[in-house]
C-alpha positions, -999 to +999 in steps of 0.1 A: -707+579-421-735+586-404-768+586-408-769+625-411-741+623-439-756+604-457-793+624-461-774+651-465-753+640-493-779+625-506-804+656-503-780+672-525-771+648-551-809+642-563-826+674-558-792+689-580-798+664-604-832+675-607-822+713-617-841+722-585-826+751-560-830+744-523-857+775-525-883+758-550-872+721-532-890+736-500-921+754-515-926+717-529-926+703-496-936+719-477-901+729-454-887+761-446-856+771-474-833+771-442-836+743-426-830+723-465-797+738-463-795+735-428-797+692-437-777+698-460-751+713-440-758+682-412-766+711-389-797+692-383-815+656-385-845+655-408-873+631-387-894+611-405-917+628-419-897+652-436-879+628-447-910+618-462-921+648-473-888+655-490-887+628-512-925+621-525-912+657-534-882+647-552-898+622-566-892+597-548-884+570-518-875+582-485-858+552-481-830+562-506-823+595-493-816+569-462-793+546-489-756+542-483-742+560-512-713+536-533-684+542-529-661+557-564-651+535-581-607+535-577-595+543-614-567+530-619-541+542-655-538+522-682-515+500-692-490+520-718-469+492-722-439+507-725-430+483-693-421+517-668-387+536-655 
C-alpha cells in the first residue's frame, strides 16, 4: 500500500468519524475543499505541512494520518457442531 492510499484511507475515516464534511475540514485546516477531495481520491500527494494542518484540524497527530491501517480481522463462521456435509 503506497503512502497516498494510506493518507486517503485515514483522512476519510477520521473525517467521517468526527462527523465532518470535506468543506468543514477544509475550513478548519485552511485548505481548499477540492484539495481535500483530491487527497481522499489519491490524486495529489500532500506536503508535510498539509498533513500537519489536517491532523490538527482533526485533533490528532500527523503520524496518525500516515499510519498504515491494520488489516481487517478474518471472520470465521462458528462451528455449529453438525460435522459439516
